[in-house]
TIVOLUM-196800 format. One line per 10 residues: number of its first residue (from 1); their letters; for each residue x, y, z of N, C-alpha, C, O. Coordinates in nm, 2 decimals, always signed. Layout:
N
NUM	A	X,Y,Z,X,Y,Z,X,Y,Z,X,Y,Z ~ ...;
***
This chain:
64
1	MAAAMNPVMA	+3.23,+6.58,-2.09,+3.23,+6.46,-2.18,+3.21,+6.51,-2.32,+3.28,+6.46,-2.41 ~ +3.11,+6.60,-2.35,+3.09,+6.65,-2.48,+3.21,+6.71,-2.54,+3.25,+6.69,-2.66 ~ +3.28,+6.79,-2.46,+3.40,+6.86,-2.51,+3.51,+6.76,-2.55,+3.59,+6.79,-2.64 ~ +3.52,+6.65,-2.48,+3.62,+6.55,-2.51,+3.58,+6.47,-2.64,+3.66,+6.43,-2.71 ~ +3.45,+6.45,-2.66,+3.40,+6.36,-2.77,+3.38,+6.44,-2.90,+3.40,+6.38,-3.00 ~ +3.34,+6.56,-2.89,+3.31,+6.64,-3.01,+3.42,+6.64,-3.12,+3.39,+6.63,-3.23 ~ +3.55,+6.65,-3.08,+3.66,+6.65,-3.18,+3.67,+6.52,-3.26,+3.72,+6.52,-3.37 ~ +3.62,+6.41,-3.20,+3.64,+6.28,-3.27,+3.51,+6.22,-3.32,+3.51,+6.11,-3.38 ~ +3.40,+6.29,-3.31,+3.27,+6.25,-3.36,+3.24,+6.31,-3.49,+3.28,+6.43,-3.51 ~ +3.16,+6.24,-3.57,+3.11,+6.30,-3.70,+3.01,+6.41,-3.67,+3.00,+6.51,-3.74;
11	ETITARSRAQ	+2.93,+6.39,-3.57,+2.83,+6.48,-3.52,+2.86,+6.54,-3.39,+2.91,+6.46,-3.30 ~ +2.84,+6.66,-3.36,+2.87,+6.72,-3.23,+2.76,+6.69,-3.13,+2.64,+6.68,-3.17 ~ +2.80,+6.69,-3.00,+2.70,+6.66,-2.90,+2.67,+6.80,-2.83,+2.76,+6.88,-2.81 ~ +2.54,+6.82,-2.81,+2.49,+6.95,-2.75,+2.42,+6.90,-2.62,+2.31,+6.85,-2.63 ~ +2.47,+6.93,-2.51,+2.40,+6.89,-2.38,+2.29,+6.99,-2.36,+2.31,+7.12,-2.37 ~ +2.17,+6.94,-2.32,+2.06,+7.03,-2.29,+1.99,+6.98,-2.17,+1.98,+6.86,-2.14 ~ +1.94,+7.07,-2.09,+1.86,+7.04,-1.97,+1.72,+7.00,-2.02,+1.68,+7.01,-2.13 ~ +1.64,+6.95,-1.92,+1.50,+6.91,-1.96,+1.42,+7.03,-2.01,+1.35,+7.03,-2.11 ~ +1.44,+7.15,-1.94,+1.37,+7.27,-1.98,+1.41,+7.31,-2.12,+1.33,+7.36,-2.20 ~ +1.54,+7.30,-2.16,+1.58,+7.33,-2.29,+1.53,+7.24,-2.40,+1.49,+7.29,-2.51;
21	VARFFDGLEL	+1.51,+7.11,-2.37,+1.45,+7.02,-2.46,+1.30,+7.04,-2.47,+1.24,+7.03,-2.58 ~ +1.24,+7.08,-2.36,+1.09,+7.10,-2.36,+1.05,+7.21,-2.45,+0.94,+7.21,-2.51 ~ +1.14,+7.31,-2.48,+1.11,+7.42,-2.57,+1.08,+7.36,-2.71,+1.00,+7.42,-2.79 ~ +1.14,+7.25,-2.75,+1.11,+7.19,-2.88,+0.97,+7.14,-2.90,+0.92,+7.12,-3.01 ~ +0.90,+7.13,-2.78,+0.76,+7.08,-2.78,+0.66,+7.19,-2.76,+0.54,+7.17,-2.75 ~ +0.71,+7.32,-2.76,+0.62,+7.43,-2.74,+0.51,+7.43,-2.85,+0.53,+7.41,-2.97 ~ +0.38,+7.45,-2.81,+0.27,+7.45,-2.90,+0.22,+7.31,-2.93,+0.12,+7.30,-3.01 ~ +0.28,+7.21,-2.88,+0.24,+7.07,-2.91,+0.18,+7.00,-2.78,+0.21,+7.05,-2.67 ~ +0.10,+6.90,-2.80,+0.05,+6.82,-2.69,+0.13,+6.70,-2.67,+0.14,+6.61,-2.75 ~ +0.20,+6.70,-2.55,+0.28,+6.58,-2.52,+0.20,+6.46,-2.48,+0.10,+6.47,-2.41;
31	AEPDLVRITQ	+0.23,+6.34,-2.54,+0.16,+6.22,-2.51,+0.23,+6.16,-2.38,+0.34,+6.19,-2.35 ~ +0.16,+6.06,-2.32,+0.22,+5.99,-2.21,+0.35,+5.91,-2.26,+0.34,+5.86,-2.37 ~ +0.45,+5.91,-2.19,+0.47,+5.95,-2.05,+0.52,+6.09,-2.03,+0.59,+6.12,-1.93 ~ +0.49,+6.18,-2.13,+0.54,+6.32,-2.12,+0.69,+6.32,-2.17,+0.73,+6.24,-2.24 ~ +0.76,+6.42,-2.12,+0.90,+6.44,-2.15,+0.98,+6.38,-2.04,+0.98,+6.44,-1.93 ~ +1.04,+6.26,-2.06,+1.11,+6.19,-1.95,+1.25,+6.15,-1.99,+1.28,+6.15,-2.11 ~ +1.33,+6.10,-1.90,+1.46,+6.05,-1.93,+1.43,+5.92,-2.01,+1.34,+5.85,-1.99 ~ +1.52,+5.90,-2.11,+1.50,+5.79,-2.20,+1.49,+5.65,-2.13,+1.42,+5.56,-2.18 ~ +1.55,+5.64,-2.01,+1.54,+5.51,-1.94,+1.40,+5.49,-1.88,+1.36,+5.38,-1.84 ~ +1.31,+5.60,-1.88,+1.18,+5.59,-1.83,+1.08,+5.57,-1.94,+0.96,+5.55,-1.92;
41	WRSGPGLGPA	+1.12,+5.58,-2.06,+1.04,+5.56,-2.18,+1.01,+5.42,-2.20,+1.10,+5.34,-2.22 ~ +0.88,+5.38,-2.21,+0.85,+5.24,-2.24,+0.91,+5.14,-2.14,+0.96,+5.04,-2.19 ~ +0.90,+5.17,-2.01,+0.96,+5.08,-1.92,+0.86,+4.96,-1.90,+0.74,+4.97,-1.93 ~ +0.91,+4.85,-1.84,+0.83,+4.74,-1.82,+0.92,+4.62,-1.77,+1.04,+4.64,-1.76 ~ +0.86,+4.51,-1.74,+0.94,+4.39,-1.70,+1.05,+4.36,-1.80,+1.02,+4.35,-1.92 ~ +1.17,+4.34,-1.75,+1.28,+4.31,-1.84,+1.33,+4.43,-1.92,+1.43,+4.41,-2.00 ~ +1.28,+4.54,-1.90,+1.32,+4.66,-1.98,+1.39,+4.77,-1.89,+1.39,+4.88,-1.93 ~ +1.44,+4.73,-1.78,+1.50,+4.82,-1.69,+1.63,+4.89,-1.75,+1.68,+4.83,-1.85 ~ +1.66,+5.00,-1.70,+1.78,+5.07,-1.76,+1.91,+5.00,-1.73,+1.93,+4.94,-1.63 ~ +2.00,+5.01,-1.83,+2.13,+4.94,-1.82,+2.22,+5.04,-1.74,+2.33,+4.99,-1.69;
51	GAAALWAGLA	+2.18,+5.16,-1.72,+2.26,+5.26,-1.65,+2.20,+5.40,-1.67,+2.10,+5.41,-1.74 ~ +2.25,+5.49,-1.60,+2.20,+5.63,-1.61,+2.21,+5.68,-1.75,+2.32,+5.66,-1.81 ~ +2.11,+5.75,-1.80,+2.12,+5.82,-1.93,+2.08,+5.96,-1.92,+1.97,+5.99,-1.86 ~ +2.15,+6.05,-1.97,+2.12,+6.19,-1.97,+2.06,+6.23,-2.10,+2.09,+6.33,-2.16 ~ +1.96,+6.15,-2.15,+1.89,+6.18,-2.27,+1.74,+6.19,-2.24,+1.69,+6.12,-2.15 ~ +1.68,+6.28,-2.31,+1.54,+6.31,-2.29,+1.46,+6.25,-2.41,+1.50,+6.26,-2.52 ~ +1.34,+6.20,-2.38,+1.25,+6.14,-2.48,+1.11,+6.20,-2.47,+1.06,+6.21,-2.36 ~ +1.05,+6.22,-2.58,+0.91,+6.27,-2.58,+0.84,+6.25,-2.71,+0.91,+6.24,-2.81 ~ +0.71,+6.24,-2.71,+0.63,+6.22,-2.82,+0.51,+6.32,-2.81,+0.45,+6.33,-2.71 ~ +0.49,+6.40,-2.92,+0.38,+6.50,-2.91,+0.31,+6.50,-3.05,+0.35,+6.45,-3.15;
61	RKPG	+0.19,+6.57,-3.04,+0.12,+6.59,-3.16,+0.07,+6.73,-3.17,+0.06,+6.80,-3.07 ~ +0.04,+6.77,-3.29,+0.00,+6.91,-3.31,-0.15,+6.91,-3.27,-0.23,+6.83,-3.32 ~ -0.19,+7.01,-3.19,-0.33,+7.01,-3.14,-0.42,+7.05,-3.26,-0.38,+7.12,-3.36 ~ -0.55,+7.01,-3.25,-0.64,+7.05,-3.35,-0.68,+6.94,-3.43,-0.77,+6.96,-3.52;
***
């Protein structure tokens, strides 16, 4: 999908696995709910996913 979309997009898409995204958080303390699929971020009644998403979401802070 990225190969088909990159030629027509202003910004290119770089597909990354969870482990590859997790490297961006090295040395930081991840907050709840940790590093999860975007559809699992801030879930609750009426906030269910509209479909599968291959995007990762995380929030972290610098320790200390």
